[in-house]
N, C-alpha and C positions, 0 to 999 in steps of 0.2 A: 774762644771756644775751640778746643784742640781735640785732634784725634789721637788717642794714645794706645799703646800696646804694652805688653809686659816688659818690653825693653825700653820704653820711654815714648816721648812725643814723636809722632810720625808726620804731622802737618796740621794746618789750621783748616777748619771747616768754614770756608768763606760763605757757603750758602746758608749755614746756620746763623752767621753773623747778619746776613742780609735779612733773613726772616725775623730775627730779633729786632733789627732796626725797624722793619716794617710794623711789627706789633707795637713798638714804643710810639711810633709816629701815628698809628691808628688810635692810640689812647687819646691823643689830642685832636685827631681829625678822623672820625669814623667814616666819613665820606671820601677818604683819600683816593680810593681806586676809581670812584666815579669821576673825579676831576682828571685823573690820568686817562681814563677812557675818552672823555670828551676832547682832551688835548690832542690825543692821537687821531680821533675822528677828524679834527680840523687840520691836522698835518696832512692826512691823506687827502682830504677835500681840497686843500689849497695848493699843495706841492707835490702830490702823487705818492707812489708806493716805494720809491727808492731815494729818499731824501738824504742830503748831507746835513747832519744835525749838530749844533753846538748845545751841549748839555751844560748850562751855565750854573755855577755853584752846584756841582753835580753830586756832592756828598758820596754815598756809597754806589751811585750809579742807578738809582731807582728808576729814573726816567729812561735811561738807556736800556735797562733790562726790559722794560715793557715796550719800548720802541722796537727792539729787535725781535721780540716774540711776535709782535703784531705785524712788523714790516721787515722781514728777514733780509731784504735787499738794501736796507738803509745802512748808513755809516754814522758813526758818533764820535765827536771829540768831547770829553769831559774836562771841565776846568774847575779847580777848587784850590783852596789854601790849606784845608784841614788835613794834616798828614795821617791821622787815624782813619778817617773816612776814606781818603784816597787809598790807603793800604787795603781796606776791604774792597774797594772798587777794582783796584789793580789785580788782587787775588782772584776775584770773581771772574774777571774777563781775560785772564791770562791765556795767551794763545789765540785769542779771537782777533783776526786782523782787521775786523770792521770797526774796532774801538781803539782810541788813542786817549791817554790822560795827560793833562798838563797841570803842573802845580804853579799857581800864580795868585797874586793878590788883586782882586778886582777893583781895589781903590787905587792901584798903580796905574797911571794913564797909559803906560806902555804895554799892558797885558795882551792886547790883540796881537802884537808882533810875535808872541810866543806860539801862536796857533799854527797848525800845519796847513790851513787854508786861509785865503784872503776873504772869501765870502761863503755863506751858508744858505741853504734853502730855508731852514728853520732854526731859530734860537729859542730854546725851551728852559724854563726854570720853574721850581715850585718850592714854596715855603722856606725861602732863603733870603731874599732881598730886603725883607722887613728888618734885617740886622743893620741896614744902612740908614742914615739920616737922609732927609729929602734932597739936600744939595748934592751930596755924593751920588745919590741914586739918579738924580737928573743927569749928572755927568756921565754915569754908566750907560744910561739910556742913549745918550749921543754916540758913545762908542759902539753899542749894539746896533744902532741904526746904520753905522758904516759897515757892519759885517753881514747884514741881511741883503741878499740880492734883490733886485727888482722883481716884484711879484712874490717874494718870500714873506715869512711870517715870523713874528716874535710873540711868545705867549708866556705870561707870568701868572701862576696860580699861587695866591698868597693872602694873608690877612690884609684886608682893605676895609677900613672903618669909616662909616658915614657918620660924622660927628653931628649931623643935623637931626639924628634920631636917638637921643640919649636914653629914653625910656625903653625903646625896642632893644637897644644895645644891652642895657642892664638886664632885661628879662632873659635875653638869649644867653648872656654870660652866666647868669645864676643857674639856668638849667644845664648848661654845658658843664660847669664845675661840679654840680651835683652828680651828673652822670660820671664824670672822671673820678670823683671820690668813691663811688660805688665800684668802679672798675678796679681801683687801687686796693680796695678791701678784698676784691676777688683775685688778687695776685698780679695785676698789671704792673709793668715797670714804667716809671716816669723818666724823664730826661736825666736827672741826676743819678738815679740808680743804674740806668744803662751805662753811663760813663764810668761809674764805679766798677761794673763788671769788666769793661774794656781795660781799665787800669790794672786789673789783676791777671789779664791774659798775657802769657809770656811774649807773644808776638806783637801785640797791640800796646803793651805797657809804655814802650819807649815813644811811639807815635802819639799816644794819648797825653803823655807829659808834655810833649812839644806843643800839642794842640792847645793845652791850657796856658802855656807861655805865650802863644800868639793871641788867643781870644779872652783869656781870663774866664771867670765863672759865669759872667752875664754880659750881654750886649744891649745897649740902649739905642735901638733904632727907631724909625718912625713907621707908622702904618696909615699912610694917607688914603683918601677915598679912591675908588675906581675912577671917578671923574678926573682926579688929579693925574693918575697914571695915563689915562687916555689923552688928556691935554698935553702932557709933557712929551709923549711919544709922537703926537701929531706935530708939535713944535720942532722935533728933531727929524722930520722928513718922512714919517709914515703917512700913507694916504688915508687909511681908515683905522679906527681903533674903537672897540667896544667890548663889554663882557660877553662871553658865550656860555658861561655857567656861573652860578653863584649859590652859596649857602647863606644862612643868617650872618656869618662873620667873614667868610672868604669869598673871593672872586677869581675866576679865570678870565684874564683880559687878553684879547687877541688884537695885534696890530699888524696890518697888512701894508707892505712897502709899495 
């Protein structure tokens, strides 16, 4: 999404890309803002109003944007591997010295060494870690535990499926997909259509092509239950862990160091 004049392109409208990303994500998760609100409620409750935050698998910086609106004294480090989403994030926060972005692969055991700080008050992530299988996710949680200071928090808002309730899961999925189909008919963009738009943008075309070289068209991760996430986080040294918000398909799980 570019700003143009009669003499040609003058710049990229990063805020328009942010809003477009938000609308596409809300097609999947209409309660997305509610989970962000509770996440930031718990950041403030547990670590105060000026936290040092790691935005893990930050994408376009959705969490960072809401964090800084809510808590202007906070600082944020965003880390991701996706060059297209990082381009949007960097463009959005250019000139804001409260924000730093790091390009790194969370499956690389050495990624914490690339961060500007050794510890954080809060590590936050949303709708990203389900791209990982359970073993690499458990290993990631071990590295996250080493980054959260004593008394700090980790929160993950993501798809967490309870396989002991298959009929409830099926009913919820059927209703959710029917709602999504209605929204598509009314002009909503899905994931694939959003990326098709990004590939046509003169600024994002190159990063988008690199993104698909890295990830391909689809990732086959796992969606273990909230109980699994809590157990693994406790095993890695967190003192307490439990859900602080949930929908029929998603959970915001908080772990306190």
